[in-house]
C-alpha positions as CSV (number, residue, x, y, z in Angstrom):
1,M,43.2,233.4,35.9
2,Q,45.3,232.1,32.8
3,K,46.8,235.6,32.1
4,E,48.0,235.8,35.9
5,M,49.7,232.3,35.4
6,R,51.9,233.7,32.7
7,N,54.2,235.1,35.5
8,K,56.7,232.4,36.0
9,L,57.0,232.8,39.9
10,T,53.2,232.7,40.3
11,R,53.0,229.7,38.0
12,V,55.9,227.9,39.8
13,L,54.4,228.4,43.2
14,Y,51.0,227.0,41.8
15,E,52.8,224.0,40.5
16,L,54.6,223.4,43.9
17,N,51.0,223.9,45.6
18,E,49.6,221.3,43.2
19,L,52.3,218.9,43.7
20,D,52.0,219.1,47.5
21,K,48.4,217.8,47.0
22,G,49.4,214.9,44.9
23,Q,50.6,214.2,41.1
24,I,50.3,216.8,38.5
25,R,50.1,216.0,34.7
26,V,52.0,218.3,32.4
27,K,49.2,218.6,29.8
28,D,46.6,219.6,32.3
29,M,48.8,222.0,34.0
30,A,49.6,223.6,30.8
31,Q,46.0,224.1,30.0
32,E,45.1,225.4,33.5
33,T,47.9,228.0,33.5
34,G,47.6,229.1,29.7
35,V,51.3,228.1,28.7
36,T,52.7,225.4,26.4
37,V,53.4,221.8,27.8
38,R,57.4,222.6,27.2
39,T,57.1,225.5,29.6
40,I,55.7,223.5,32.1
41,E,58.3,220.8,31.6
42,R,61.0,223.6,32.1
43,D,59.3,224.8,35.2
44,I,59.4,220.9,36.5
45,N,63.2,221.0,35.7
46,D,63.7,224.2,37.6
47,I,61.9,223.0,40.6
48,D,64.0,219.6,40.5
49,E,67.3,221.8,40.2
50,A,66.0,223.8,43.2
51,G,66.3,220.9,45.3
52,F,62.6,219.7,45.4
53,P,62.4,216.0,45.4
54,I,60.6,215.2,42.3
55,C,59.9,211.9,40.6
56,N,58.5,211.0,37.1
57,L,55.7,208.7,37.6
58,A,54.8,208.3,33.9
59,P,55.4,210.3,30.8
60,G,54.2,213.7,31.6
61,V,53.1,212.9,35.1
62,Y,55.1,214.2,38.1
63,A,55.1,213.9,41.9
64,F,57.0,214.7,45.2
65,M,59.1,211.6,46.1
66,E,57.9,209.9,49.3
67,G,59.5,211.0,52.4
């Protein structure tokens, strides 16, 4: 599974799906997808810039904003 998650599009779609379920932890997401924490942080930034309403609940913890 990790090798498949190195593809950015696949990884970002997976992250969006996980955000839809609730909050995500950057460290856990990095381990699940086989990339670095910094890569996940970049993905979160890209998701935010694409217009998805993301909030930072705590250091390294993100979720969609309510509403």
